[in-house]
RONUFI-945410 format. One record per residue (C-alpha): residue in three letters; x, y, z. Coordinates in Angstrom, 3 decimals, always signed. Example, Ala and Ser with C-alpha at 12.3 -4.5 7.8 and 13.67 -1.06 7.14 Angstrom:
<recs>
{ALA,{+12.300,-4.500,+7.800}} {SER,{+13.670,-1.060,+7.140}} 
</recs>
This chain:
<recs>
{MET,{+109.499,+65.039,+30.013}} {ILE,{+109.323,+63.224,+33.350}} {LEU,{+109.768,+59.463,+33.627}} {ILE,{+108.363,+57.968,+36.825}} {GLY,{+109.648,+54.424,+37.087}} {ASN,{+111.454,+51.510,+38.675}} {GLY,{+108.279,+50.415,+40.417}} {THR,{+105.197,+48.273,+39.981}} {VAL,{+102.822,+50.134,+37.675}} {ILE,{+99.102,+49.614,+38.324}} {THR,{+97.567,+50.910,+35.099}} {ARG,{+93.813,+50.183,+35.618}} {GLU,{+93.895,+49.067,+31.981}} {GLU,{+92.201,+45.721,+31.390}} {ALA,{+94.613,+44.680,+28.626}} {CYS,{+97.695,+45.240,+30.807}} {PRO,{+96.736,+45.894,+34.447}} {MET,{+100.229,+45.583,+35.957}} {ILE,{+103.818,+46.095,+34.839}} {ALA,{+106.329,+44.617,+37.287}} {ASN,{+109.293,+46.906,+36.594}} {GLY,{+107.482,+49.669,+34.816}} {GLY,{+107.549,+53.337,+34.117}} {VAL,{+105.205,+56.141,+33.108}} {LEU,{+106.502,+58.859,+30.807}} {THR,{+104.772,+62.241,+30.949}} {ASP,{+105.128,+65.284,+28.754}} {GLY,{+103.348,+68.422,+29.863}} {THR,{+99.900,+67.499,+31.126}} {LYS,{+99.526,+64.029,+29.616}} {ILE,{+101.004,+60.553,+29.624}} {VAL,{+103.153,+59.772,+26.576}} {ARG,{+104.068,+56.145,+27.195}} {VAL,{+103.645,+53.371,+29.759}} {GLY,{+105.957,+50.379,+29.663}} {ASP,{+109.138,+48.757,+30.841}} {PHE,{+111.251,+51.222,+32.829}} {GLU,{+114.620,+50.285,+31.301}} {ASP,{+113.216,+50.415,+27.769}} {LEU,{+111.716,+53.853,+28.374}} {LYS,{+115.011,+55.149,+29.807}} {LYS,{+116.866,+54.036,+26.682}} {GLU,{+114.237,+55.420,+24.328}} {TYR,{+113.983,+58.789,+26.113}} {PRO,{+117.471,+59.483,+27.494}} {ASP,{+116.781,+63.188,+28.018}} {ALA,{+113.720,+62.649,+30.227}} {GLU,{+113.936,+63.645,+33.889}} {VAL,{+113.917,+60.364,+35.813}} {MET,{+112.007,+59.958,+39.065}} {ASP,{+113.185,+56.606,+40.446}} {VAL,{+110.560,+55.349,+42.931}} {GLY,{+112.711,+52.518,+44.255}} {GLY,{+110.276,+49.641,+43.853}} {ARG,{+107.158,+51.432,+45.087}} {LEU,{+103.697,+51.272,+43.489}} {ILE,{+102.827,+53.693,+40.682}} {MET,{+99.075,+54.269,+40.237}} {PRO,{+96.560,+56.676,+38.701}} {GLY,{+95.545,+59.621,+40.892}} {LEU,{+92.430,+58.864,+42.914}} {ILE,{+89.047,+60.550,+42.410}} {ASN,{+86.503,+61.585,+45.065}} {THR,{+83.054,+62.044,+43.529}} {HIS,{+81.279,+63.539,+46.568}} {GLU,{+83.122,+65.850,+48.968}} {HIS,{+82.136,+68.686,+51.319}} {ILE,{+84.926,+71.234,+51.629}} {TYR,{+82.841,+73.438,+53.932}} {SER,{+83.047,+70.751,+56.641}} {ALA,{+86.831,+71.061,+56.968}} {PHE,{+86.759,+73.079,+60.210}} {ALA,{+84.253,+70.759,+61.908}} {ARG,{+87.027,+68.478,+63.136}} {GLY,{+86.993,+68.743,+66.931}} {LEU,{+84.352,+71.482,+66.853}} {SER,{+82.040,+71.586,+69.874}} {ILE,{+78.831,+73.596,+69.455}} {LYS,{+77.001,+74.764,+72.558}} {GLY,{+73.672,+72.992,+72.995}} {TYR,{+74.311,+70.528,+70.168}} {ASP,{+72.666,+67.253,+71.182}} {PRO,{+71.228,+65.618,+68.043}} {ARG,{+68.421,+63.097,+68.253}} {GLY,{+68.302,+62.318,+64.552}} {PHE,{+69.534,+63.206,+61.090}} {LEU,{+67.643,+66.507,+60.845}} {ASP,{+69.154,+67.622,+64.159}} {ILE,{+72.599,+66.785,+62.785}} {LEU,{+71.967,+68.849,+59.657}} {ASP,{+70.601,+71.915,+61.408}} {GLY,{+72.665,+71.725,+64.590}} {MET,{+76.060,+71.049,+63.004}} {TRP,{+76.339,+71.443,+59.226}} {TRP,{+73.864,+74.236,+58.569}} {THR,{+75.169,+76.072,+61.616}} {ILE,{+78.705,+75.918,+60.231}} {ASP,{+77.782,+77.003,+56.729}} {ARG,{+75.698,+79.951,+58.005}} {HIS,{+78.795,+81.345,+59.745}} {LEU,{+81.432,+80.763,+57.044}} {THR,{+83.053,+83.861,+55.603}} {LEU,{+84.494,+83.907,+52.098}} {GLU,{+88.041,+83.682,+53.441}} {GLN,{+87.114,+80.787,+55.728}} {THR,{+85.620,+79.009,+52.729}} {ARG,{+88.859,+79.495,+50.801}} {LEU,{+90.941,+78.208,+53.700}} {SER,{+88.578,+75.252,+54.159}} {ALA,{+89.389,+74.389,+50.557}} {VAL,{+93.116,+74.797,+51.170}} {ALA,{+92.975,+72.431,+54.157}} {THR,{+90.905,+69.900,+52.230}} {TYR,{+93.084,+69.947,+49.132}} {ILE,{+96.244,+69.531,+51.223}} {ASP,{+94.712,+66.395,+52.746}} {CYS,{+93.626,+65.196,+49.317}} {ILE,{+97.120,+65.532,+47.886}} {LYS,{+98.579,+63.690,+50.862}} {ASN,{+96.072,+60.878,+50.289}} {GLY,{+96.675,+60.679,+46.556}} {VAL,{+93.375,+62.288,+45.497}} {THR,{+93.880,+64.446,+42.409}} {THR,{+90.255,+65.065,+41.333}} {VAL,{+87.503,+66.300,+43.667}} {PHE,{+83.767,+66.731,+43.053}} {ASP,{+82.754,+69.170,+45.769}} {HIS,{+79.268,+70.109,+46.966}} {HIS,{+79.595,+73.438,+48.766}} {ALA,{+77.421,+75.462,+51.172}} {SER,{+78.206,+78.758,+52.909}} {PHE,{+74.941,+80.577,+53.437}} {GLY,{+76.781,+83.178,+55.509}} {GLN,{+78.465,+84.344,+52.311}} {ILE,{+77.232,+82.837,+49.059}} {GLU,{+78.511,+85.109,+46.314}} {GLY,{+82.049,+84.272,+45.196}} {SER,{+82.320,+81.104,+47.286}} {LEU,{+82.815,+78.732,+44.346}} {PHE,{+85.386,+81.097,+42.861}} {ALA,{+87.277,+81.105,+46.186}} {ILE,{+87.329,+77.293,+46.182}} {ALA,{+88.484,+77.278,+42.560}} {ASP,{+91.310,+79.673,+43.479}} {ALA,{+92.455,+77.231,+46.170}} {ALA,{+92.281,+74.326,+43.704}} {ARG,{+94.398,+76.301,+41.248}} {GLU,{+96.902,+77.213,+43.980}} {LEU,{+97.241,+73.601,+45.147}} {GLY,{+97.130,+72.129,+41.631}} {VAL,{+94.202,+69.698,+41.846}} {ARG,{+91.255,+69.122,+39.513}} {ALA,{+87.880,+70.270,+40.797}} {CYS,{+84.261,+69.986,+39.712}} {LEU,{+82.358,+72.426,+41.906}} {CYS,{+78.780,+73.374,+42.717}} {TYR,{+76.842,+75.333,+45.325}} {GLU,{+74.149,+73.677,+47.445}} {VAL,{+70.851,+75.329,+46.482}} {SER,{+68.265,+75.229,+49.264}} {ASP,{+65.215,+77.162,+50.448}} {ARG,{+66.091,+76.484,+54.092}} {ASP,{+67.185,+80.105,+54.633}} {GLY,{+64.554,+81.704,+52.427}} {GLU,{+63.876,+82.376,+48.766}} {GLU,{+66.359,+85.244,+48.467}} {LYS,{+69.308,+83.071,+49.450}} {ALA,{+68.004,+80.218,+47.304}} {ARG,{+68.035,+82.522,+44.270}} {ALA,{+71.512,+83.767,+45.210}} {SER,{+72.655,+80.141,+45.374}} {VAL,{+71.302,+79.396,+41.908}} {LYS,{+73.065,+82.515,+40.616}} {GLU,{+76.377,+81.436,+42.174}} {ASN,{+76.067,+78.115,+40.338}} {ALA,{+75.048,+79.798,+37.090}} {ASP,{+77.916,+82.311,+37.260}} {PHE,{+80.447,+79.591,+37.991}} {ILE,{+79.081,+77.310,+35.242}} {LYS,{+79.673,+80.126,+32.741}} {TYR,{+83.152,+80.762,+34.172}} {ALA,{+84.166,+77.080,+34.075}} {ALA,{+82.966,+76.716,+30.478}} {LYS,{+85.476,+79.371,+29.393}} {GLN,{+88.467,+77.826,+31.174}} {GLU,{+91.175,+75.988,+29.273}} {GLY,{+93.314,+73.184,+30.619}} {ASP,{+90.601,+70.745,+31.756}} {MET,{+91.166,+71.497,+35.451}} {VAL,{+87.896,+73.082,+36.616}} {LYS,{+84.304,+72.092,+35.847}} {ALA,{+80.910,+73.014,+37.262}} {MET,{+77.540,+71.493,+38.123}} {MET,{+74.225,+72.771,+39.499}} {GLY,{+74.345,+71.960,+43.203}} {MET,{+71.136,+71.108,+45.065}} {HIS,{+70.824,+70.148,+48.730}} {ALA,{+67.956,+67.649,+48.976}} {GLN,{+64.430,+67.803,+47.670}} {PHE,{+62.910,+68.360,+51.120}} {THR,{+64.590,+71.783,+51.280}} {ILE,{+63.812,+72.767,+47.669}} {SER,{+60.460,+74.113,+46.498}} {ASP,{+59.043,+73.422,+43.047}} {LYS,{+59.745,+77.039,+42.105}} {THR,{+63.406,+76.800,+43.125}} {MET,{+63.820,+73.378,+41.523}} {ASP,{+62.529,+74.772,+38.241}} {LEU,{+64.901,+77.736,+38.560}} {CYS,{+67.789,+75.297,+38.997}} {ARG,{+66.740,+73.436,+35.852}} {GLU,{+66.475,+76.676,+33.872}} {ASN,{+70.097,+77.432,+34.749}} {MET,{+71.495,+74.042,+33.732}} {PRO,{+72.833,+74.493,+30.184}} {GLU,{+73.477,+71.601,+27.816}} {GLY,{+76.148,+69.279,+29.199}} {VAL,{+75.674,+70.346,+32.825}} {GLY,{+73.732,+68.268,+35.343}} {ALA,{+72.776,+68.512,+38.980}} {HIS,{+74.746,+67.298,+41.984}} {ILE,{+72.065,+66.517,+44.561}} {HIS,{+71.524,+64.579,+47.789}} {VAL,{+68.854,+61.923,+47.257}} {ALA,{+67.069,+59.978,+49.995}} {GLU,{+69.959,+60.327,+52.448}} {GLY,{+67.543,+60.181,+55.378}} {ILE,{+64.125,+58.575,+55.747}} {GLU,{+62.809,+62.059,+56.557}} {ASP,{+63.551,+63.117,+52.973}} {LEU,{+61.339,+60.333,+51.606}} {HIS,{+58.537,+60.987,+54.089}} {HIS,{+58.560,+64.688,+53.165}} {CYS,{+58.321,+63.972,+49.445}} {LEU,{+55.461,+61.495,+49.885}} {LYS,{+53.544,+63.859,+52.170}} {HIS,{+53.992,+67.090,+50.224}} {TYR,{+54.161,+65.870,+46.627}} {GLY,{+52.517,+62.447,+46.689}} {LYS,{+55.467,+60.786,+44.990}} {ARG,{+58.890,+59.344,+45.715}} {ILE,{+62.054,+61.427,+45.447}} {VAL,{+63.495,+60.121,+42.181}} {ASN,{+60.062,+60.509,+40.572}} {ARG,{+59.911,+64.152,+41.656}} {LEU,{+63.342,+64.787,+40.157}} {MET,{+62.216,+63.063,+36.978}} {ASP,{+59.154,+65.307,+36.774}} {HIS,{+61.387,+68.389,+37.029}} {ASP,{+63.771,+67.058,+34.343}} {ILE,{+66.688,+66.900,+36.799}} {LEU,{+67.781,+63.334,+36.013}} {GLY,{+70.164,+62.470,+33.183}} {PRO,{+73.704,+61.331,+32.329}} {GLN,{+75.275,+64.541,+33.691}} {THR,{+73.442,+64.386,+37.042}} {LEU,{+75.037,+62.976,+40.173}} {THR,{+72.779,+61.649,+42.941}} {ALA,{+74.512,+61.203,+46.292}} {HIS,{+73.528,+58.544,+48.857}} {CYS,{+70.270,+57.011,+47.482}} {ILE,{+69.588,+55.114,+50.722}} {TYR,{+65.783,+55.110,+50.669}} {ILE,{+65.023,+54.422,+47.013}} {ASN,{+63.047,+51.469,+45.695}} {SER,{+63.185,+49.234,+42.639}} {GLN,{+61.055,+51.526,+40.495}} {GLU,{+63.320,+54.492,+41.286}} {MET,{+66.346,+52.420,+40.351}} {ASP,{+64.660,+51.744,+37.012}} {LEU,{+64.338,+55.509,+36.494}} {LEU,{+67.991,+56.105,+37.355}} {LYS,{+69.016,+53.385,+34.922}} {ALA,{+66.688,+54.566,+32.152}} {THR,{+67.978,+58.143,+32.400}} {ASP,{+71.626,+57.048,+32.845}} {THR,{+71.827,+59.097,+36.065}} {MET,{+74.926,+58.613,+38.238}} {VAL,{+74.969,+57.530,+41.911}} {VAL,{+77.659,+58.070,+44.558}} {HIS,{+77.913,+55.910,+47.684}} {ASN,{+79.291,+57.504,+50.892}} {PRO,{+79.567,+54.660,+53.427}} {GLU,{+81.217,+56.308,+56.421}} {SER,{+78.942,+59.328,+56.401}} {ASN,{+75.826,+57.155,+56.142}} {MET,{+76.976,+55.105,+59.113}} {GLY,{+78.131,+58.113,+61.130}} {ASN,{+74.792,+59.871,+60.671}} {ALA,{+72.913,+56.639,+61.442}} {CYS,{+71.006,+57.065,+58.183}} {GLY,{+71.133,+53.422,+57.169}} {CYS,{+72.822,+51.261,+54.561}} {PRO,{+71.821,+52.014,+50.956}} {PRO,{+70.991,+49.243,+48.466}} {THR,{+74.251,+50.007,+46.670}} {MET,{+74.944,+46.410,+45.676}} {GLU,{+71.561,+46.249,+43.930}} {ILE,{+72.072,+49.673,+42.344}} {PHE,{+75.441,+48.514,+41.008}} {LYS,{+74.033,+45.162,+39.858}} {ARG,{+71.418,+46.950,+37.740}} {GLY,{+74.155,+48.653,+35.731}} {ILE,{+73.664,+52.142,+37.147}} {LEU,{+76.958,+54.048,+37.027}} {THR,{+78.019,+54.080,+40.673}} {GLY,{+80.981,+55.778,+42.309}} {LEU,{+82.488,+56.126,+45.764}} {GLY,{+82.682,+59.370,+47.742}} {THR,{+83.447,+60.483,+51.264}} {ASP,{+80.846,+63.212,+51.954}} {GLY,{+83.622,+65.111,+53.739}} {TYR,{+83.956,+62.385,+56.377}} {THR,{+87.500,+61.627,+55.229}} {HIS,{+89.791,+62.459,+52.318}} {ASP,{+91.261,+58.940,+52.231}} {MET,{+89.581,+56.932,+49.473}} {PHE,{+91.194,+53.718,+50.699}} {GLU,{+89.444,+54.252,+54.020}} {SER,{+86.081,+54.537,+52.261}} {TYR,{+86.925,+51.405,+50.269}} {LYS,{+87.552,+49.449,+53.471}} {VAL,{+84.382,+50.680,+55.182}} {ALA,{+82.145,+50.030,+52.174}} {ASN,{+83.548,+46.520,+51.915}} {VAL,{+82.563,+45.544,+55.454}} {LEU,{+79.348,+47.613,+55.584}} {HIS,{+77.635,+45.652,+52.836}} {LYS,{+78.896,+42.295,+54.061}} {HIS,{+77.455,+43.131,+57.475}} {SER,{+74.192,+44.587,+56.156}} {LEU,{+73.488,+41.727,+53.748}} {CYS,{+74.891,+39.002,+56.019}} {ASP,{+76.825,+37.886,+52.969}} {ALA,{+80.567,+37.343,+53.235}} {ASN,{+80.844,+37.443,+49.439}} {ALA,{+79.238,+40.874,+49.057}} {ALA,{+81.199,+43.926,+47.904}} {TRP,{+84.428,+42.160,+46.932}} {GLY,{+84.156,+43.189,+43.311}} {GLU,{+81.575,+45.944,+43.427}} {VAL,{+83.334,+48.443,+45.706}} {PRO,{+86.732,+48.483,+43.943}} {ALA,{+84.860,+48.756,+40.634}} {MET,{+83.067,+51.811,+42.033}} {LEU,{+86.297,+53.396,+43.259}} {PHE,{+88.649,+52.617,+40.390}} {GLU,{+86.268,+52.348,+37.416}} {GLY,{+83.014,+54.103,+38.366}} {ASN,{+84.707,+57.244,+39.689}} {ALA,{+86.787,+57.525,+36.518}} {LYS,{+83.705,+57.156,+34.296}} {ILE,{+81.829,+59.741,+36.377}} {ALA,{+84.738,+62.177,+36.187}} {ASN,{+85.055,+61.731,+32.441}} {ARG,{+81.482,+62.842,+31.913}} {TYR,{+82.869,+66.280,+32.843}} {PHE,{+86.627,+66.227,+32.260}} {LYS,{+87.724,+65.613,+28.670}} {THR,{+91.114,+64.028,+29.364}} {PRO,{+90.923,+60.345,+30.426}} {LEU,{+91.280,+60.114,+34.218}} {GLY,{+91.846,+57.210,+36.600}} {VAL,{+94.035,+55.265,+34.192}} {LEU,{+97.689,+55.136,+33.163}} {LYS,{+97.810,+54.940,+29.381}} {GLU,{+98.968,+56.984,+26.428}} {GLY,{+96.936,+60.191,+26.148}} {ALA,{+95.515,+60.023,+29.668}} {ALA,{+95.973,+62.806,+32.185}} {ALA,{+99.335,+62.885,+33.941}} {ASP,{+97.628,+62.322,+37.305}} {ILE,{+99.925,+59.833,+39.022}} {VAL,{+100.578,+58.786,+42.611}} {VAL,{+103.361,+56.719,+44.145}} {ALA,{+102.684,+54.544,+47.174}} {GLU,{+105.056,+53.061,+49.732}} {TYR,{+103.923,+49.447,+49.764}} {ASP,{+106.048,+46.321,+50.073}} {PRO,{+103.681,+43.348,+49.577}} {LEU,{+104.039,+40.627,+52.176}} {THR,{+102.562,+38.041,+49.818}} {PRO,{+102.942,+37.799,+46.026}} {MET,{+101.083,+40.529,+44.158}} {HIS,{+99.800,+39.942,+40.645}} {ALA,{+97.182,+41.320,+38.305}} {GLY,{+94.449,+39.204,+39.889}} {ASN,{+94.891,+40.319,+43.501}} {ILE,{+95.867,+43.995,+43.253}} {ASN,{+92.650,+45.172,+44.886}} {SER,{+92.993,+42.746,+47.789}} {HIS,{+96.452,+44.117,+48.494}} {MET,{+95.054,+47.648,+48.492}} {LEU,{+92.086,+46.727,+50.663}} {PHE,{+94.104,+45.027,+53.382}} {GLY,{+97.531,+46.603,+53.036}} {MET,{+97.121,+50.233,+52.059}} {ASN,{+95.709,+53.548,+53.224}} {GLY,{+96.114,+57.155,+52.180}} {SER,{+99.195,+57.712,+54.318}} {LYS,{+101.054,+55.221,+52.112}} {ILE,{+101.067,+57.815,+49.316}} {VAL,{+104.491,+59.439,+49.105}} {THR,{+104.348,+61.307,+45.793}} {THR,{+101.422,+62.956,+43.986}} {MET,{+101.387,+64.409,+40.479}} {CYS,{+98.375,+66.140,+38.893}} {ASN,{+98.188,+67.466,+35.350}} {GLY,{+101.885,+66.748,+34.930}} {LYS,{+102.937,+68.806,+37.944}} {VAL,{+104.472,+67.192,+41.019}} {LEU,{+102.434,+68.424,+43.991}} {MET,{+104.075,+66.255,+46.658}} {LYS,{+107.354,+64.379,+46.614}} {ASP,{+108.505,+62.098,+49.432}} {ARG,{+105.602,+63.405,+51.578}} {GLU,{+106.703,+67.034,+51.165}} {LEU,{+104.244,+69.419,+49.517}} {LEU,{+105.736,+71.498,+46.715}} {GLY,{+104.674,+74.971,+45.666}} {ILE,{+103.027,+75.849,+48.966}} {ASP,{+104.274,+76.582,+52.480}} {GLU,{+102.302,+73.866,+54.272}} {ALA,{+103.174,+75.066,+57.776}} {LYS,{+101.973,+78.613,+57.053}} {ALA,{+98.870,+77.393,+55.224}} {MET,{+97.890,+75.142,+58.125}} {ALA,{+98.555,+77.928,+60.640}} {ASP,{+96.189,+80.160,+58.658}} {CYS,{+93.612,+77.375,+58.577}} {ARG,{+93.872,+76.811,+62.334}} {GLN,{+93.310,+80.508,+62.985}} {ALA,{+90.297,+80.537,+60.663}} {ALA,{+88.885,+77.431,+62.353}} {LYS,{+89.180,+79.120,+65.761}} {GLU,{+87.467,+82.248,+64.466}} {LEU,{+84.637,+80.145,+63.018}} {ALA,{+84.159,+78.250,+66.293}} {ASP,{+84.191,+81.488,+68.295}} {SER,{+81.605,+82.981,+65.939}} {ILE,{+79.323,+79.970,+66.234}} {ASN,{+79.534,+79.823,+70.027}} {ALA,{+79.447,+83.577,+70.659}} 
</recs>
């Protein structure tokens, strides 16, 4: 047993959201008790005590839309790359990278990403992968990295016809093979979805093939209306809006995750609500790609399960929280917008999304929940209480405040030092792989 205590426990439980001098007792992979630190020490004298010295103790964070394959894009300069719009960004940067990725570079991209996630307190990652240079085995390579680093992962491969029907079919097969693999795994650490790029790169034939390979309990993870070009394409070629096309192909449903949803209208929101389809907002990526601000506040208001992701732009969920907060205030010219909605997406929506795939309760510190716990170095300047926790996090915290990360009952980082992996060697390997990728692209 491990007792993490002598700190302020943020439980994310409505009945008892904060315990001033609290502790969290874990046994194996789950939480046994949450309560007063001194009481827990007396009741469990044989437990290993991790005294956090007054820091914050919180549930591990969840990222519901990530792109591991973008890891080596940081600082990358591609000859002739001069985008004039979103499609130029896709083809000139992201599709160029994924067409050159080798299987080993994919694995190391995952290693680099998961190291950053652990350092930022993210213990569960929903990744949407693409490596059209080497499709077969790519999800298994990412899963190997997740297992090595100790994080939870729900993975899928980005099906697309952009490089031809043969590679589209290979992409569906990679998803199907990994779905079967994940279904056989014990321990609730790896799950799978059917990944799909965006409807404008997917033919009816390929979309139907994706649906045929989605067994009961498995949904799609798909980009929806990220750019206006996606909507224009769907209207021109299919005479309908994007969410309607997905509905017609039986893609929507409670296990399906739609990322972005910038250019959707009221009727499409009704469809998402009626089918209980999930939505993930990615504020920094939308702004960085100049795609526009989605109607996320309206989507949330309608009761559609909405989460917060990063789209690979960052691995710091607090950073996305901050950006989403100001984006919607600015877009709506409403200083009251996003105060409650965005933290609900991050701390409640992401947990609900994750628990449609993972069986063990995530995103909460309570008896029976997953032992996914992070400790943050934060000394509040003003009084902190149950009613203003989120405000303290919004204005006083970021990912670098995380000092200790535990996932599935295993300590992955303690006092900012990664355990179980040689970080210096891993990062040296990643840097070499990043150089090789850049050289290959610019050859």
